[in-house]
C-alpha positions in Angstrom: 24.5 -9.3 37.9 27.4 -10.0 36.5 26.0 -12.5 33.9 23.5 -9.7 32.6 26.3 -7.2 32.1 28.0 -9.9 29.6 24.9 -9.6 27.5 24.6 -6.2 27.4 26.9 -5.6 24.5 25.0 -8.5 22.4 21.5 -6.6 23.3 23.2 -3.5 22.1 24.3 -5.1 19.0 20.8 -6.7 18.1 19.1 -3.6 18.9 21.2 -1.9 16.4 20.8 -4.4 13.7 17.0 -4.3 14.1 17.1 -0.7 13.9 19.1 -0.7 10.6 16.7 -3.3 9.2 13.9 -1.0 10.1 15.4 2.2 8.7 16.6 0.3 5.1 13.0 -0.9 5.1 11.3 2.5 5.5 13.9 3.9 2.9 13.0 1.0 0.2 9.6 1.6 1.1 9.9 5.3 0.2 11.9 4.7 -3.0 9.0 2.4 -4.5 6.6 4.9 -3.4 8.2 7.4 -5.6 8.4 4.9 -8.3 4.8 4.4 -8.1 3.7 8.2 -8.3 6.2 8.9 -11.3 4.7 5.8 -13.5 1.1 6.4 -12.4 -1.0 8.9 -14.6 -4.4 10.2 -13.7 -6.9 7.1 -14.4 -4.5 4.7 -14.3 -5.4 3.6 -10.7 -9.3 3.3 -9.3 -9.5 2.2 -5.7 -12.8 0.4 -5.4 -13.9 1.3 -1.5 -16.6 0.9 1.3 -17.2 3.8 3.7 -16.7 1.4 6.8 -13.7 0.0 5.3 -10.3 1.1 7.6 -8.0 -0.6 5.3 -9.5 1.6 2.2 -8.7 4.9 4.8 -5.2 3.7 5.0 -4.9 3.3 1.4 -6.3 6.9 0.4 -4.1 8.2 3.3 -0.8 6.4 1.8 -1.6 7.3 -2.1 -2.7 10.9 -1.0 0.2 11.7 1.1 2.8 10.5 -1.6 1.1 12.2 -4.1 0.1 9.0 -6.3 -3.0 9.7 -8.7 -5.8 7.7 -8.0 -9.6 8.0 -8.6 -11.3 6.7 -5.5 -15.2 4.8 -6.2 -17.2 4.1 -3.2 -19.5 1.2 -3.6 -22.2 2.5 -1.3 -22.5 5.5 -2.8 -22.5 5.1 -6.5 -24.1 2.5 -8.6 -21.6 2.6 -11.1 -18.9 1.8 -8.5 -20.9 -1.0 -6.8 -21.2 -2.7 -10.6 -17.6 -2.7 -11.3 -17.1 -4.3 -7.9 -19.4 -6.8 -8.8 -17.8 -7.1 -11.9 -14.4 -7.4 -10.7 -15.7 -10.3 -8.5 -13.8 -8.7 -5.6 -14.0 -10.7 -2.5 -13.5 -7.3 -0.2 -12.2 -3.7 -0.2 -10.1 -2.2 -1.1 -9.7 -3.3 -4.7 -7.6 -1.3 -6.9 -8.0 -1.4 -10.4 -4.5 -0.6 -12.1 -4.7 -0.3 -15.7 -7.1 -2.8 -15.9 -5.5 -5.3 -13.3 -7.2 -6.4 -10.2 -5.6 -5.8 -6.6 -7.6 -7.1 -3.7 -6.1 -5.2 -0.7 -3.7 -2.7 -0.8 0.0 -3.6 -1.7 2.2 -1.4 -3.0 4.7 -3.9 -4.6 1.5 -5.1 -6.5 0.8 -2.0 -7.7 4.1 -1.1 -9.0 4.1 -4.5 -11.0 0.8 -3.6 -12.3 2.0 -0.5 -13.6 4.9 -1.8 -15.1 3.2 -4.7 -17.1 0.9 -1.6 -18.4 
């Protein structure tokens, strides 16, 4: 029991550091989202999605909750969307077309970079 008591302060320090890192990461993520929301104009982001894609659901929710303008194109519902998906040579969904640049998967940092490159 005495040995365990010596490690309690260390465990508390590690827990506090871990919590701080998580908080800092969340703040940085939210800052990045605000940057993306401000940089994106209607028509800049098109998400090619699938009806059965859970990652598409997550991307749609994140974009919508943060007010990022985007257009969703569901490949099973629209022949034009399916053609765009094939033309992008995409291996999966979601595929985001950001100002003409293909991004497979949902990665906010890559979306931000594509918006900056224009």
